[in-house]
N, C-alpha and C positions, 0 to 999 in steps of 0.2 A: 504494500500500500504506500502511496506517496506520503511525504512528510506533511505535517500540519500546515506549514507555511505555503507549500505548493497547493494543497487542497483549498486553503482559504483564498488563494488568488483565483481559483476557478469555480468554486461552488456557487450555485445560483446564477451562473452566466448562461446566455443563449448558446446553443450548440454551434451556431455559426453567426456571422454578422457582427453586430455591435459588441464591443468589449464589455461595456456596461449594459445591464438589463435596462431597457427603456422604461420611462414612466408612462404607464397606460392609465388614462383617466376616463372614467365613464360610469354612469349608473345603469342606463338601459342597454341591453345587448339585443341586437336584432337577428331574427331567424329568417331563413328563406321561405318557410312555409309552416303551417300549423302542425304537421306531422313531426317536423324537426323540433319544434317547440315542445310538443308533448313528450317526445322521446328524450329530450335533454332534461326535462323536469323529472322524469322517471329515473334517468341515469344518475342525476346528481344526488340521489338518495344513497348511493353506494360508491360513487366515484367523484373525483374532483374535475368538474367541467365548467366551462364558461356559460353562465346563464343570467346573472344579475350582479350589479356592482357590489351589493352587500355580501355576496358569497365569495368575493375575491376576483382578482384579475391576474394577468401574466406577471406583473411586478410583485404582487403579494405572494403568488405561488412560488416565484423564484426564491424569495426570502424564506418562505416556509420550508422549501427543500434544503436551503443552505443551513438553517437552524437544525433541521432533522439530522443532517449529516454531521454537524458539529457536536450535537448532543448524543449521537449514536442511537437514535430511536427509530420508530416506525413511521410516524408522521407528526407534524407540528401544527398548531393553530396559533394565530397572532391575535392580540388584544390591544386596545388603545393605551393601556398602562400596565405596569407590573402588578399593581393591586387588582386591576380588572382581571388579569390572568389568574391570580390567586383566588379571588372571590368566585370566579366562574368555575374553577376546578372544584372548590368546596361544594358549590351548589350542584355541580354535575354528579358528584360522587356520593353525596350525603342526602339523607331524607329524614323525615320526622322519626324520632326514636333512636337515631344513630348517635354515636359518641365519637368525637375526634380528640385524640391525644396529641398535644402540641408541645414542641420543645420550647423551653422558657426563653431562649435567646432569639426568638423570631422577630422579624420586622414589626415594630410597634403597631402599625395599622391593622395587622392581622389579629392582634389581641382585641382591638376595638371592633373589628368585624365579627369576631366570635361573640363578644359581649353585647353588642347592640343590634346585630342582624340575625346571626344563626339561631340564637335562642328563640326568636320570634317564629322560627320554622320548626320548633321542637327538636332542635339539634343541640346536644350538650357538648361541653368541652372541659378539658382540664390540662394541666401542664406537668412536665417532668424536666428534671435537670439533665443537662448533657453529661454531667459527671456522676450520675447515679448509676452504679453498676447493676442495680436491681430495678432498672427503669420499667421492666415489663410488669411489675406489680401494680402499675397504674392502669393496665389494660382492663377493660370490662367486657362482659359478655356481649354488650351492644357496641363495642368499639369497631368502627368500620374503617377508620383511617388513622394513621400516625403521620402527622405533618411536622416535618423537621426543616430546620435551616442549618446548614453545615458548610463552612463555619458560620456561627450565629452572628447576628447583628451586634455591633458595639464592642463586644469583648472577644469575638471570634472563637468561641468554644466549638470544638469539633465533635462529631458523633461517629460512632462505629456503625456506619451504614450497612456494611456487609453482615455484621452480627444482628442488627435490627431487622434487616430484610429476611434473614433466616427465621427469626421469631414470627414476624408478620406473615410470611408465606405459609407457615405451618398452621396459622389460625385463620387464614383467609382474610387478612387485613391488608388494605392498601397502604403502601409506603410512598409518600409524596415528599419531595425535597425542593426547597427554594435554592436554586443554583446560581443566583445573581453574582455571588462572590467569585465563583469559578468560571462563570460564563461559558461553560462547555469546553473551554480550552484547558484551564488549570485543574478542572475537577469534572467528573462525569458520574453523576448519581445513578443513571440507568445501568452503567457498567458495574456499579457497586451493588446492584440489586434492587434499586428503587423501581416502582411502577410508573411514576410520573415525575418529570422534572419541570419546574416552573422557573422562569427568569425574567428580570426586568431588563429588556433590551435597551432601555433608557440609559443604562450605565455603560459597561465596557463594550457591548456590541455596537452601540451607536458611537460612543467614544468622543463626541464633539460637543456635548451639552446643547444639542439643538433638536432633539427628537424625543418623544415619549412613546413607549411601546412595551408590551409584555409578550411572552411566548410560553406555550405549554407543549411539551413533547412527551409522547407516551409510547408504549408497546401496542401491538394490535388489539389487545383485549379491552383497552380503555379509551381508545381514540373516539369512537362513536359518541360516547357520553359527552366528551369535551366539545365535539363539533355540534352536537344537538343544543347544548346550552349556549354556544356562540350564536347559533341561528335564532333560538328562541328569545334571547335577550338583545338581539340586534347588535352584537359586538363585531366591529369590523375596523380595519385600519386603512389609512389613506395611502395611495400609491406613492406619493411624494415621501411619506415617512418610511415606507418599505425601502425605497431607493436609498434614503440616507443611511439606514441600518446596513444595507448591502454594501454601501461604500465603506462604512466603518469596519466591516468584516475583513476587508482586504488588508488592513494594517493591524488587525487585532493582536496577532502574535508579537509583532514588533513593539507595539504600545505596551502590552502586558509585560514583556521582558523589561522594558525601561521602567515602568511603574514599580515592578517587583524589585528590581535591582536598587533603585533609588530608595524605596521604602525600607528595605532591609538595612541599607547604609544609614539612613536617618534613625531607624529604630535602635540600631546598635549604638550609635552615637548618643542618643537621648538616654539610653539605659545607664550611661556612665555619668550623667549630670546630677549633682547633689539635689537639685530641686525636684527631680523625678523619682518617685518611689517605685513605679512599675511601668512596664511597656507591654502592651497586649498586641501580639503579632505572631501568628502561628509559624512563620518561617524563622523566627528568632529562636535559637537553640534553648534559651532559658524559658521559653513559653511552655506552659503546662500541656498545650495541645500539639507540641512539636512532633512527637513520635507518630501520632495519627496523621498529621499533615505529611510527614515523610512517606508514610505507608500508602496513603490513598490519593494524594494530590500530585500533580506533575509540575506545579508552579505556584506562584503567589500573585498578589496584586498590590495596589498602592495604599491600602487601608491599615491604619494602626491607631490605637488609643493609648493615651498616657494617663497615669494617675500621679498627680503632684503630691509632694510631701504634705501631709495633713497640717503642718505648721503654717502653710501658706493659705491665706483666706481667698474666698471666691472673688471678693472685690479686687484684691491685689492682682490676681491672675487675669481677670477679665479686663481690667484697665490695661494690662500689658498686651493682651490679645488684640484690643482695639487699635493698638499702634502698629500692628504687623502690616507689612507692605505688600508681600507677594501672596500670602494665603488669604483667599477670599472667605467671607462669612456667608455661607449659603447651604441650603439643603442639597441632597443627592451627592453623588460621587461617580467616578468612572469616566469623567471627561478628561480633557487634556490639562485642566487647571488644578492647582492645589487649593484645598479647602480646609476650613477648621470650623468645628461646632462643639459646644459643650454637650456632655452626656449626662442625662438625669440618672443617678444611681438607682432610682425606683424602677427604671426600665431594664435593669440588668439583674444578674444573680446577686448583686450586693444588697438588693432589697430584702433578702431573707436573712441577712447578717445583722447582728446586734450593733456592731461597730461600723460607723459610717466610713466610707473610703475617703481618700483625698479627692480633690477636685479632678474630674475626669474630662478629658478633651480628646475628641476624635479628629484625626488628621487624615486627609487624603493627599498623598504625595503624587503630584501631577508630573508633567513632562518637562518642567523647567529644569535647569541645571541644578543638581542636588547641592552643589556648593553654595549656590545662591539661596536655596531653601534653608540650609543650615544657618546661614548668616541671618536670615529673617527669624528663625527660631532662636538663635543666639541673642538677638535683640530682645525677644520676649523674656528669655531667662535673665538677661542683664537688668531688665526693668524690675525684676522681683527682688524683694529684700533678701539679703544674704543669709544663709543658714549656717549656724555653727556646726562643726564636725559632729558634735553630740546630737544636735537636732537632726542632722542628715541621716545619722545611723538609726535614730529612734523610730 
């Protein structure tokens, strides 16, 4: 099989003609006669054919095929956002009376979705810790799905997906993973035993902070349910957006390599700073998730979170953050730019601990020169009150 870089340059492209898949715009598709129209409407129940704009077009189909190849699945469906992909998957696979077991490190809007939406449909939920060796004790007779994010949001805790898949498969439970962190390149949940892989293409697949999209990739047994909910809820994506994500795929491996290399360098450097108590980044050898990362992942990305020394106050740190020059303050990540945002401990596993952690700050290391990013971070550290050696050790 060709190398990933070679495949990324060719997946989703026309067999001949244009190097880039053209943008096809349209809502109404015209047929030569009524027999053809009727035949196509029947055919589209089991096959992907051109019939109406809401069902997709050549540009959208090209991206679906590319994502399927990247994730190593049977077929993929695209959604307007990553959260739309997640919500549609849960609605497609769960019904009244079902229970979904969720890893505690998931994207925060998923928790909101469970608490404010799924419960109204008679679907119950509960959480488990990524580091709970006896996680399966949380399974119930009515558990239909285990929904995991690995590595998890904010602190990047990894799950033993192959081990979980074995447990779920024996009980007839679906295992669904949010693969936004790995983007199908650094991590492949389907190959690790998951039934469904969900990703926010908004992040690294797009890569340029100019498009919103989500994807769901499955094996043959579960695709029809995903497609049906897409049709029933009118979930579709624009050809222009599909084109932008296809463009991003061409440079995905190069960008991920740069993000990962720079982030590891910054993480290593920050781990030695007196103002920093902990650095969370699975590619860092000192991270508690490093062994699982080495076993199951083939790369990393630009995300890391730092915990400041508890002696430093929130006001002191945030005043210093406001003075940073290169790191933007904004949601999302996965684009070319470096970003910084505070992390609410209540949204992490620290919520269950009696002692509050130090101030948590999430960094996305972009494609800027890492030496310049270190200078910007150094200016933040220099703006903080100095800690005595005794305080730094405490």
